TILUM-630222 format. One line per 2 residues: their letters; for each residue x, y, z of N, C-alpha, C. Coordinates in steps of 0.2 Angstrom, whole numbers, plus 5000, padded with zeros to 4 digits. Layout:
residues N
a) X Y Z X Y Z X Y Z; ...
end
This chain:
residues 324
mg) 5004 4994 5000 5002 4998 4998 5002 5008 4999; 5011 5007 5005 5016 5012 5003 5017 5016 4998
cg) 5018 5007 4991 5020 5013 4987 5017 5015 4980; 5011 5012 4984 5005 5016 4982 5006 5024 4976
pm) 5006 5027 4980 5006 5035 4979 5011 5035 4975; 5019 5032 4978 5025 5032 4974 5022 5032 4968
ks) 5021 5025 4966 5020 5023 4959 5018 5028 4955; 5013 5030 4959 5006 5034 4951 5010 5043 4954
fw) 5013 5045 4956 5019 5049 4955 5023 5049 4951; 5025 5043 4949 5032 5043 4944 5028 5040 4935
dk) 5023 5041 4940 5018 5039 4931 5015 5046 4930; 5014 5049 4931 5012 5055 4931 5015 5059 4922
rw) 5010 5059 4920 5015 5061 4912 5018 5069 4915; 5015 5074 4918 5018 5080 4915 5026 5079 4920
fi) 5027 5074 4924 5034 5074 4928 5038 5072 4922; 5036 5071 4917 5042 5068 4913 5042 5074 4907
rv) 5036 5077 4906 5036 5085 4901 5043 5089 4906; 5041 5090 4914 5046 5094 4917 5051 5092 4916
vs) 5051 5084 4915 5062 5082 4916 5062 5084 4909; 5061 5083 4903 5059 5082 4898 5062 5090 4893
ll) 5060 5095 4898 5059 5102 4897 5065 5106 4900; 5068 5101 4905 5075 5103 4910 5082 5100 4906
fa) 5080 5095 4902 5087 5092 4899 5088 5096 4892; 5081 5099 4890 5083 5104 4884 5085 5109 4885
il) 5083 5113 4891 5087 5118 4892 5094 5120 4894; 5095 5115 4898 5104 5112 4898 5108 5113 4891
lv) 5101 5107 4887 5107 5105 4879 5108 5113 4877; 5104 5117 4875 5103 5122 4875 5110 5128 4877
vy) 5110 5127 4881 5114 5132 4887 5122 5130 4886; 5123 5123 4885 5129 5118 4883 5130 5120 4878
id) 5128 5123 4872 5128 5123 4863 5129 5131 4865; 5126 5136 4868 5128 5143 4866 5134 5146 4870
st) 5138 5140 4876 5140 5141 4878 5149 5139 4874; 5146 5135 4872 5153 5129 4868 5152 5133 4860
qt) 5146 5137 4857 5149 5141 4851 5154 5148 4850; 5149 5150 4860 5153 5158 4860 5158 5156 4863
gf) 5162 5151 4866 5170 5150 4866 5174 5149 4860; 5172 5147 4855 5175 5147 4848 5175 5151 4845
vt) 5169 5157 4846 5167 5164 4843 5173 5168 4844; 5175 5168 4853 5178 5172 4858 5185 5169 4857
qg) 5184 5162 4855 5194 5159 4855 5196 5155 4864; 5191 5156 4865 5190 5154 4874 5190 5158 4878
ep) 5188 5167 4876 5191 5173 4882 5184 5175 4882; 5185 5174 4891 5179 5175 4894 5176 5183 4893
kk) 5169 5182 4893 5166 5187 4891 5170 5196 4895; 5173 5194 4903 5172 5198 4909 5179 5200 4907
tr) 5183 5195 4904 5190 5199 4902 5188 5203 4895; 5185 5203 4892 5186 5205 4887 5184 5212 4883
qt) 5179 5213 4891 5176 5220 4892 5182 5226 4899; 5188 5223 4903 5189 5224 4905 5200 5224 4903
as) 5198 5222 4896 5205 5220 4890 5210 5228 4894; 5216 5228 4896 5220 5234 4897 5222 5237 4890
et) 5220 5242 4889 5224 5245 4884 5230 5251 4884; 5235 5252 4879 5239 5259 4882 5238 5261 4876
qt) 5238 5269 4877 5239 5275 4869 5243 5280 4873; 5246 5284 4869 5249 5290 4870 5247 5297 4865
is) 5245 5301 4869 5243 5303 4864 5245 5311 4865; 5248 5317 4862 5249 5323 4864 5246 5326 4867
vp) 5248 5333 4873 5242 5338 4873 5243 5341 4878; 5243 5349 4876 5244 5354 4876 5247 5356 4884
lq) 5252 5360 4885 5256 5359 4891 5254 5366 4893; 5247 5369 4899 5246 5374 4901 5250 5377 4909
vs) 5251 5386 4910 5256 5385 4913 5250 5391 4919; 5249 5389 4925 5247 5394 4933 5253 5395 4933
vd) 5251 5404 4932 5254 5410 4935 5253 5415 4935; 5254 5421 4937 5252 5425 4934 5254 5430 4931
td) 5251 5429 4926 5253 5433 4919 5254 5442 4920; 5251 5443 4924 5249 5451 4925 5258 5454 4927
ky) 5262 5449 4930 5267 5448 4931 5274 5446 4931; 5274 5440 4929 5277 5435 4925 5275 5434 4917
yv) 5283 5430 4916 5283 5430 4906 5286 5423 4908; 5283 5419 4905 5288 5413 4909 5290 5410 4902
vg) 5295 5408 4899 5298 5403 4892 5302 5397 4895; 5305 5392 4889 5307 5389 4889 5308 5382 4888
yp) 5298 5381 4890 5294 5376 4891 5291 5373 4884; 5291 5366 4885 5289 5362 4877 5281 5363 4876
ee) 5279 5365 4870 5269 5367 4869 5267 5362 4871; 5271 5355 4871 5264 5347 4872 5269 5344 4875
vk) 5267 5339 4880 5267 5335 4881 5266 5328 4879; 5270 5321 4881 5263 5317 4879 5261 5314 4886
it) 5257 5310 4883 5255 5307 4891 5252 5300 4887; 5253 5294 4892 5255 5287 4889 5246 5286 4896
le) 5242 5283 4893 5236 5283 4896 5235 5274 4898; 5235 5271 4903 5233 5263 4901 5230 5264 4907
gs) 5222 5258 4906 5216 5254 4906 5213 5252 4904; 5205 5250 4908 5202 5246 4900 5202 5251 4895
na) 5198 5247 4890 5197 5250 4883 5195 5253 4883; 5187 5253 4885 5181 5257 4886 5185 5266 4887
lv) 5189 5265 4895 5190 5271 4897 5194 5272 4895; 5197 5271 4893 5205 5275 4887 5202 5275 4878
ts) 5198 5274 4878 5197 5275 4871 5192 5282 4876; 5187 5280 4880 5186 5288 4879 5188 5294 4881
tv) 5194 5293 4886 5197 5298 4888 5200 5300 4883; 5204 5296 4877 5205 5302 4873 5200 5304 4869
nt) 5195 5300 4866 5191 5307 4863 5191 5312 4865; 5187 5313 4872 5186 5317 4875 5190 5322 4876
qs) 5195 5320 4879 5203 5320 4879 5199 5327 4887; 5194 5329 4891 5194 5331 4898 5199 5330 4904
fr) 5203 5331 4902 5209 5331 4905 5214 5338 4902; 5219 5340 4909 5224 5343 4905 5229 5342 4910
ay) 5234 5344 4905 5241 5343 4909 5245 5354 4910; 5247 5352 4918 5249 5358 4915 5257 5357 4922
id) 5260 5365 4922 5265 5365 4927 5260 5371 4930; 5261 5373 4937 5259 5376 4943 5267 5380 4946
lt) 5267 5387 4942 5273 5392 4946 5269 5396 4948; 5261 5393 4953 5259 5401 4956 5267 5404 4963
hk) 5266 5398 4966 5273 5401 4970 5281 5399 4971; 5284 5399 4967 5289 5397 4962 5293 5405 4962
kt) 5301 5405 4962 5304 5411 4961 5304 5413 4956; 5307 5419 4954 5309 5419 4945 5314 5417 4943
gk) 5317 5415 4938 5323 5412 4937 5321 5407 4931; 5329 5403 4931 5328 5395 4927 5326 5391 4934
qt) 5322 5386 4934 5319 5380 4935 5317 5373 4933; 5317 5368 4936 5314 5363 4929 5308 5362 4938
vk) 5305 5360 4934 5298 5360 4936 5293 5353 4934; 5288 5350 4939 5286 5344 4938 5278 5346 4936
ve) 5280 5341 4928 5270 5341 4925 5265 5336 4927; 5259 5340 4930 5255 5336 4932 5251 5338 4929
vs) 5244 5334 4929 5240 5331 4927 5232 5332 4931; 5229 5334 4930 5221 5334 4932 5215 5332 4930
gl) 5211 5328 4931 5204 5326 4926 5205 5319 4924; 5209 5314 4927 5211 5312 4924 5208 5302 4929
ns) 5201 5300 4926 5198 5293 4929 5202 5291 4935; 5202 5290 4941 5205 5286 4945 5206 5281 4941
ql) 5203 5274 4939 5205 5269 4934 5208 5267 4932; 5212 5274 4928 5218 5275 4921 5225 5279 4927
sy) 5229 5273 4923 5237 5276 4927 5238 5278 4920; 5244 5284 4922 5247 5289 4916 5255 5286 4919
ti) 5258 5289 4912 5265 5293 4910 5266 5300 4911; 5271 5304 4911 5271 5311 4908 5276 5310 4903
np) 5279 5312 4899 5285 5314 4895 5288 5321 4890; 5290 5324 4894 5295 5324 4899 5292 5325 4905
ar) 5292 5319 4911 5290 5323 4919 5291 5327 4921; 5295 5328 4920 5299 5339 4923 5301 5343 4918
vn) 5300 5348 4916 5301 5353 4911 5305 5359 4914; 5311 5363 4911 5313 5368 4911 5311 5376 4912
vd) 5312 5378 4916 5308 5385 4914 5310 5393 4917; 5310 5394 4913 5315 5404 4914 5309 5407 4915
ie) 5306 5409 4923 5300 5415 4925 5305 5422 4926; 5303 5427 4922 5305 5431 4921 5297 5438 4924
rr) 5303 5441 4923 5297 5447 4926 5292 5449 4918; 5286 5453 4918 5283 5453 4915 5285 5460 4913
ks) 5286 5462 4904 5286 5470 4904 5281 5471 4897; 5278 5479 4895 5277 5477 4890 5279 5486 4887
st) 5279 5482 4880 5283 5493 4881 5278 5494 4873; 5276 5502 4871 5276 5504 4864 5282 5504 4860
mp) 5280 5504 4854 5288 5504 4851 5286 5504 4841; 5288 5511 4843 5289 5512 4833 5291 5505 4828
vq) 5289 5504 4823 5291 5499 4818 5295 5503 4814; 5300 5499 4813 5305 5501 4805 5306 5499 4801
ie) 5306 5500 4794 5305 5500 4790 5313 5496 4784; 5313 5491 4784 5320 5487 4779 5318 5485 4773
yn) 5324 5487 4766 5323 5484 4761 5328 5485 4757; 5330 5483 4753 5338 5483 4750 5334 5486 4741
kn) 5338 5494 4743 5338 5496 4736 5339 5497 4727; 5344 5491 4728 5346 5489 4722 5343 5485 4719
av) 5337 5481 4723 5335 5478 4722 5328 5481 4717; 5327 5485 4717 5325 5490 4714 5326 5495 4703
ad) 5320 5493 4698 5324 5493 4694 5326 5502 4692; 5332 5501 4689 5337 5506 4686 5331 5511 4686
gy) 5333 5516 4688 5330 5523 4685 5324 5523 4686; 5321 5519 4694 5312 5523 4697 5314 5526 4702
di) 5309 5529 4703 5310 5532 4712 5306 5527 4714; 5310 5529 4721 5308 5523 4727 5304 5531 4733
gt) 5298 5530 4733 5294 5536 4739 5295 5534 4745; 5293 5538 4749 5291 5534 4755 5290 5531 4758
as) 5292 5525 4760 5287 5518 4764 5287 5519 4771; 5279 5515 4770 5274 5517 4775 5271 5509 4778
vd) 5271 5512 4786 5266 5503 4787 5260 5507 4793; 5258 5501 4791 5249 5502 4797 5249 5495 4801
pq) 5247 5496 4806 5253 5501 4810 5257 5504 4812; 5259 5510 4812 5264 5514 4814 5269 5510 4820
kv) 5265 5508 4824 5268 5507 4831 5264 5499 4835; 5267 5496 4838 5265 5489 4841 5267 5489 4846
ev) 5264 5485 4851 5263 5484 4860 5271 5476 4860; 5272 5477 4864 5277 5471 4862 5278 5470 4872
tg) 5278 5464 4871 5279 5458 4877 5281 5453 4879; 5287 5457 4883 5290 5447 4886 5293 5446 4894
ak) 5298 5442 4894 5302 5445 4902 5306 5451 4900; 5306 5453 4905 5309 5460 4906 5317 5461 4904
ge) 5319 5456 4905 5329 5456 4899 5328 5458 4894; 5323 5452 4890 5321 5453 4885 5318 5459 4879
vn) 5315 5462 4884 5310 5467 4881 5319 5473 4882; 5320 5474 4889 5327 5480 4887 5331 5479 4881
qi) 5331 5472 4880 5338 5472 4877 5335 5475 4867; 5328 5476 4868 5325 5480 4860 5327 5485 4860
dq) 5332 5483 4851 5334 5493 4848 5327 5491 4846; 5324 5489 4840 5320 5491 4833 5316 5485 4833
iv) 5308 5485 4832 5303 5483 4826 5304 5483 4821; 5305 5477 4814 5308 5478 4811 5301 5474 4808
ak) 5301 5477 4801 5296 5474 4795 5303 5474 4788; 5302 5470 4787 5307 5469 4780 5304 5466 4777
lg) 5305 5472 4771 5300 5469 4765 5307 5466 4759; 5304 5460 4758 5307 5458 4751 5306 5456 4745
lp) 5311 5460 4743 5306 5465 4737 5312 5461 4732; 5306 5459 4726 5311 5453 4720 5315 5458 4717
ng) 5318 5454 4716 5325 5459 4710 5320 5462 4704; 5324 5469 4703 5323 5472 4697 5314 5476 4698
in) 5314 5474 4704 5302 5478 4705 5302 5484 4696; 5299 5485 4698 5296 5495 4694 5288 5496 4694
hs) 5285 5492 4699 5282 5495 4703 5282 5496 4710; 5275 5497 4712 5274 5498 4719 5274 5492 4721
ye) 5276 5492 4728 5277 5487 4734 5272 5487 4739; 5266 5480 4740 5263 5481 4747 5261 5476 4749
rq) 5262 5474 4755 5262 5466 4759 5259 5468 4765; 5258 5461 4770 5254 5459 4774 5264 5457 4776
vm) 5267 5462 4780 5274 5459 4783 5275 5454 4792; 5279 5451 4793 5282 5446 4797 5284 5455 4802
lv) 5284 5457 4809 5287 5460 4812 5293 5455 4815; 5297 5458 4816 5304 5455 4818 5305 5460 4824
ae) 5309 5457 4831 5310 5461 4837 5319 5461 4836; 5322 5466 4834 5329 5465 4834 5334 5468 4841
ds) 5339 5463 4843 5345 5468 4849 5348 5471 4843; 5353 5477 4846 5359 5483 4844 5363 5480 4838
kg) 5363 5472 4839 5365 5465 4833 5365 5464 4828; 5358 5463 4831 5354 5461 4822 5352 5456 4828
rq) 5351 5451 4833 5348 5448 4834 5342 5447 4835; 5340 5442 4836 5331 5442 4835 5329 5440 4841
ln) 5323 5443 4846 5325 5442 4855 5316 5441 4855; 5315 5435 4858 5311 5431 4859 5307 5435 4863
vv) 5301 5440 4860 5294 5441 4862 5289 5441 4859; 5283 5444 4862 5278 5446 4859 5275 5452 4856
in) 5274 5450 4851 5273 5457 4846 5268 5458 4845; 5262 5462 4846 5255 5465 4843 5253 5470 4842
ps) 5252 5471 4836 5249 5465 4831 5257 5462 4829; 5256 5455 4824 5262 5454 4823 5264 5455 4816
tv) 5260 5455 4814 5262 5460 4807 5257 5466 4806; 5262 5469 4800 5260 5477 4795 5256 5476 4791
ra) 5254 5481 4788 5254 5483 4781 5259 5486 4779; 5265 5486 4773 5269 5490 4774 5269 5491 4765
rl) 5268 5497 4763 5269 5498 4759 5274 5504 4752; 5278 5503 4748 5283 5505 4745 5284 5507 4736
pi) 5282 5516 4738 5280 5517 4731 5285 5518 4727; 5285 5513 4720 5291 5516 4717 5289 5517 4708
sl) 5289 5521 4710 5287 5525 4702 5292 5527 4695; 5289 5533 4690 5293 5534 4684 5292 5542 4684
sh) 5297 5546 4682 5295 5553 4682 5296 5553 4674; 5295 5559 4671 5296 5558 4663 5295 5566 4661
kk) 5299 5564 4657 5301 5573 4655 5305 5574 4649; 5298 5578 4645 5301 5578 4635 5309 5582 4635
vk) 5312 5581 4630 5316 5585 4630 5321 5585 4621; 5323 5592 4619 5328 5589 4615 5333 5585 4613
ln) 5334 5584 4605 5339 5581 4605 5345 5585 4603; 5351 5579 4601 5355 5585 4601 5363 5582 4596
lk) 5363 5583 4589 5362 5578 4584 5371 5582 4585; 5374 5576 4585 5383 5575 4585 5386 5571 4579
pk) 5386 5570 4573 5387 5569 4569 5396 5568 4570; 5398 5561 4568 5406 5561 4566 5407 5557 4563
ne) 5419 5557 4561 5417 5551 4557 5412 5554 4549; 5415 5561 4547 5413 5563 4543 5416 5563 4536
ds) 5417 5562 4530 5420 5563 4525 5423 5570 4523; 5430 5572 4522 5432 5578 4523 5429 5579 4515
nk) 5429 5576 4511 5426 5578 4504 5419 5579 4503; 5415 5577 4508 5410 5577 4507 5404 5584 4510
vy) 5397 5584 4511 5396 5590 4514 5389 5587 4517; 5390 5586 4522 5382 5582 4525 5378 5590 4531
sv) 5368 5585 4526 5365 5588 4531 5362 5582 4535; 5361 5585 4542 5358 5578 4546 5352 5581 4552
ta) 5349 5580 4548 5342 5581 4552 5339 5575 4556; 5334 5577 4561 5328 5572 4563 5322 5571 4563
kn) 5318 5569 4562 5313 5566 4560 5309 5571 4564; 5311 5568 4573 5307 5573 4576 5312 5576 4584
de) 5312 5580 4583 5320 5586 4588 5317 5583 4594; 5313 5581 4599 5313 5578 4605 5310 5570 4605
vt) 5314 5571 4612 5310 5564 4615 5309 5564 4623; 5303 5560 4623 5301 5559 4632 5304 5556 4634
ly) 5309 5556 4640 5313 5550 4645 5311 5551 4651; 5311 5543 4653 5309 5543 4658 5310 5538 4665
gq) 5312 5542 4668 5318 5538 4676 5319 5542 4680; 5321 5544 4686 5322 5547 4694 5321 5553 4689
ks) 5317 5558 4695 5317 5563 4697 5324 5568 4697; 5326 5566 4699 5334 5569 4700 5338 5568 4695
tl) 5337 5564 4692 5341 5562 4686 5338 5568 4681; 5332 5566 4679 5328 5571 4672 5328 5578 4674
dk) 5330 5581 4680 5331 5587 4680 5337 5591 4680; 5341 5586 4679 5350 5588 4679 5350 5590 4668
ik) 5346 5586 4665 5347 5582 4659 5344 5589 4655; 5347 5592 4651 5343 5599 4646 5342 5598 4640
kl) 5346 5591 4638 5347 5591 4630 5350 5583 4630; 5346 5576 4624 5351 5573 4627 5351 5572 4619
dv) 5359 5569 4618 5366 5568 4612 5364 5566 4612; 5365 5566 4605 5364 5558 4600 5370 5560 4594
nv) 5375 5552 4595 5382 5551 4592 5378 5549 4584; 5379 5552 4580 5377 5548 4575 5383 5547 4569
dl) 5382 5542 4567 5390 5542 4564 5389 5539 4556; 5394 5545 4553 5392 5545 4545 5399 5539 4542
kg) 5400 5537 4545 5405 5534 4542 5402 5526 4535; 5405 5530 4531 5403 5526 4527 5396 5524 4521
id) 5395 5531 4523 5388 5534 4522 5389 5538 4513; 5388 5535 4509 5391 5541 4501 5383 5543 4498
ss) 5378 5543 4501 5374 5546 4497 5367 5549 4501; 5364 5551 4500 5357 5550 4505 5354 5547 4505
tv) 5351 5546 4514 5348 5541 4518 5345 5542 4524; 5341 5537 4525 5335 5539 4532 5338 5534 4537
kn) 5340 5534 4542 5343 5530 4546 5341 5531 4556; 5340 5523 4557 5336 5525 4564 5343 5523 4570
yp) 5344 5529 4574 5351 5528 4579 5346 5526 4586; 5348 5522 4588 5347 5520 4596 5350 5524 4600
lv) 5347 5527 4606 5345 5532 4611 5350 5531 4615; 5357 5531 4619 5360 5530 4622 5360 5533 4630
lp) 5355 5532 4634 5352 5532 4638 5357 5534 4646; 5357 5540 4650 5361 5541 4655 5359 5536 4660
kg) 5362 5536 4662 5363 5532 4670 5354 5535 4676; 5354 5530 4676 5347 5532 4679 5340 5535 4676
va) 5341 5534 4670 5333 5535 4664 5333 5527 4667; 5326 5528 4664 5326 5519 4660 5323 5517 4656
ra) 5321 5522 4652 5317 5520 4645 5317 5528 4643; 5315 5529 4637 5314 5535 4631 5306 5533 4625
dp) 5307 5537 4624 5301 5538 4620 5299 5540 4616; 5302 5540 4611 5305 5533 4607 5312 5530 4607
sy) 5313 5523 4608 5320 5521 4609 5323 5524 4604; 5322 5524 4598 5328 5526 4594 5325 5537 4589
vq) 5330 5536 4583 5329 5541 4585 5331 5542 4575; 5326 5544 4570 5325 5542 4565 5330 5549 4561
iv) 5335 5548 4559 5337 5555 4556 5337 5552 4548; 5336 5560 4547 5339 5559 4537 5345 5562 4535
ik) 5348 5561 4532 5356 5560 4532 5355 5561 4525; 5358 5570 4522 5361 5573 4513 5368 5571 4512
vk) 5368 5569 4507 5376 5567 4505 5380 5573 4500; 5381 5577 4501 5387 5581 4495 5394 5581 4494
sl) 5395 5581 4486 5402 5577 4487 5407 5583 4483; 5409 5586 4487 5414 5592 4487 5417 5593 4477
nn) 5418 5588 4475 5420 5588 4469 5414 5589 4464; 5408 5589 4466 5405 5588 4461 5402 5597 4458
end
């Protein structure tokens, strides 16, 4: 009698169904785990999510200092930071760059020294190294000064015969800021005009400014603005002058009549040169001319004259023999 209920329990169909369902579930779990293991080559899911990664990036190096009083030079603009941590954390940190590298000089004395590079804003789960870990700086008293801009150019680059006007810059004065020792050495702020050789027209450019000491060495200061608009007028003056015909190599047995079809010419050149020219000599070589003719003679231009219009003179030569 005691075995009756137990027997009926095992006979129940629902029990068989439950057991079958459990076997089916176990089979599915087993297959899934073996397939997942194959795809990831046996690497557990937890390990994949927390895998370590290392990345190195360059970041700007900031300086904490009272910029109204001090001027700092010598340090690099960037440092390299190597981050190490989980894949996800390293990647998000590199993408957002929500941290900063800096040197704190707020309580440092003036002069040259070596200071530690610090980092703030990094997740505490990340480890990092900085290269360089320490940097050299030179902390100097800050000085600002307003100075005029000087203009330099090579006069020999201007084509012969052209007038050079007065060079100008805009603005005429600039503000210079830097370490007191550097600013005190400034002899001039220069706009150097790089004129092309043989230039024959006015020059106008935006030109970089340079701070130089008395020996022409460039100084490490900030110039504001750093460029100026420079202009150098280059022009030609002109003047009409009479021609002075000067025959030579005449044959003593002949009589010549020499006249120019146009007795004046327009000269173009430097005003100072043109002011001195009252007439232009033209050498008329009569050697070998035995009969009347019309001949072109090139004009020989004095130094400081760029060109003439026309560039030659047409001369009518009449020849008469004394034997006739």
